[in-house]
C-alpha positions as CSV (number, residue, x, y, z in Angstrom):
1,M,19.3,43.3,11.1
2,R,16.6,40.7,9.6
3,F,16.5,40.1,6.0
4,H,13.2,42.1,5.7
5,A,14.8,45.0,7.5
6,A,16.9,45.5,5.2
7,F,15.8,45.4,1.6
8,G,12.4,46.1,2.8
9,I,11.1,42.4,1.6
10,S,10.2,39.3,3.8
11,V,11.0,36.5,2.9
12,R,7.7,34.6,3.2
13,A,7.0,36.9,-0.1
14,I,9.9,36.1,-1.9
15,G,8.5,32.4,-0.9
16,G,4.6,32.5,-2.0
17,C,6.8,33.9,-5.2
18,A,7.9,31.9,-6.0
19,S,5.8,29.1,-5.1
20,A,3.5,31.2,-7.6
21,L,6.1,30.8,-10.3
22,L,7.0,27.0,-10.1
23,L,2.7,25.7,-9.7
24,G,1.8,28.5,-13.4
25,A,5.5,26.6,-14.9
26,A,4.3,23.6,-14.5
27,L,1.0,24.0,-15.2
28,A,2.4,26.1,-18.5
29,G,3.8,22.4,-18.9
30,C,1.2,20.4,-18.3
31,A,-0.9,23.2,-21.1
32,S,0.9,22.2,-23.9
33,A,1.4,18.5,-22.8
34,P,0.1,16.9,-26.7
35,T,-2.9,14.9,-25.5
36,S,-3.0,11.9,-26.7
37,A,-5.9,10.1,-29.0
38,P,-8.5,8.0,-27.4
39,A,-8.0,4.6,-26.9
40,S,-10.7,1.7,-29.6
41,A,-12.3,-0.8,-28.3
42,A,-10.5,-3.2,-29.9
43,S,-7.5,-2.4,-27.0
44,V,-9.2,-1.8,-23.8
45,A,-8.0,-5.0,-22.0
46,S,-10.9,-6.4,-19.7
47,V,-10.4,-7.0,-16.7
48,K,-12.4,-9.5,-14.4
49,P,-12.0,-9.2,-10.5
50,L,-11.1,-11.3,-8.6
51,P,-13.5,-13.8,-6.4
52,A,-13.3,-12.6,-2.3
53,D,-11.5,-15.8,-1.4
54,A,-8.0,-15.2,-4.0
55,D,-7.8,-11.8,-3.0
56,L,-4.3,-10.9,-1.2
57,L,-4.3,-7.4,-0.6
58,A,-8.1,-7.8,1.3
59,S,-6.9,-10.5,3.2
60,L,-4.0,-8.7,4.3
61,L,-6.1,-5.9,5.3
62,A,-8.7,-8.0,6.8
63,A,-6.0,-9.4,9.1
64,Q,-4.9,-5.8,10.0
65,F,-7.9,-4.5,10.7
66,A,-8.4,-7.9,13.2
67,L,-5.3,-7.0,15.5
68,Q,-6.7,-3.8,16.3
69,D,-9.0,-5.1,17.3
70,N,-7.3,-7.1,19.5
71,D,-8.9,-10.5,17.6
72,L,-6.1,-12.1,17.7
73,K,-7.8,-15.1,16.5
74,G,-9.2,-13.4,13.7
75,G,-5.3,-11.1,13.0
76,A,-4.1,-15.5,12.5
77,E,-6.5,-16.9,10.2
78,G,-6.6,-13.5,8.1
79,F,-2.8,-14.0,7.3
80,A,-2.5,-17.8,7.5
81,K,-4.6,-17.1,4.5
82,A,-2.8,-14.2,2.5
83,A,0.2,-16.9,3.3
84,S,-1.8,-19.3,1.3
85,L,-2.1,-16.4,-1.7
86,S,1.6,-15.5,-1.5
87,R,4.5,-15.4,-2.5
88,D,6.5,-13.8,0.7
89,P,7.6,-15.2,3.5
90,D,7.6,-12.8,6.3
91,V,3.6,-13.1,5.6
92,A,4.1,-16.7,6.5
93,E,5.6,-15.9,9.0
94,E,3.7,-13.8,10.3
95,A,0.9,-16.0,10.1
96,T,2.8,-19.2,12.3
97,R,3.8,-16.3,14.9
98,L,0.4,-15.0,15.2
99,A,-1.0,-18.5,15.4
100,L,1.7,-19.8,17.8
101,T,0.0,-17.6,20.0
102,T,-3.2,-18.0,20.1
103,K,-2.4,-21.9,21.0
104,D,-4.3,-23.1,17.9
105,W,-1.5,-25.6,16.3
106,A,-3.5,-26.6,13.7
107,L,-3.2,-23.0,11.5
108,A,0.5,-23.1,13.0
109,R,1.2,-25.9,11.7
110,T,-0.5,-25.4,7.9
111,S,1.0,-21.5,8.4
112,L,4.7,-23.4,9.0
113,A,5.3,-25.0,6.7
114,R,4.0,-22.9,4.1
115,W,6.5,-21.0,5.4
116,H,9.0,-23.6,5.5
117,A,8.3,-23.9,1.4
118,L,8.4,-20.5,1.3
119,A,12.1,-20.2,3.1
120,P,13.6,-23.2,2.7
């Protein structure tokens, strides 16, 4: 025998009520949270954007997009640039692998030297 047939209430209705109660409790907790005063102008730190040639994330994304477009040369160059900016030996390893795949020996030497410097 099914649960809702025995008690006249469906499991879906119980789940809906439970989620509504949880949502209400969460909103009530947020409504009673104390608000902080806005920061004064003196305490706000100024943030300067990175130049495009020094942005590790942008280099990794560009390399991944190049690989997604089957541009192995662009991916290898992007990973090599990212490897020069990163301290992660895995990035340098991937740059080396891609440079070897594209048979760009100069890029492979540079990437291998970076990989060896990061993970001797």
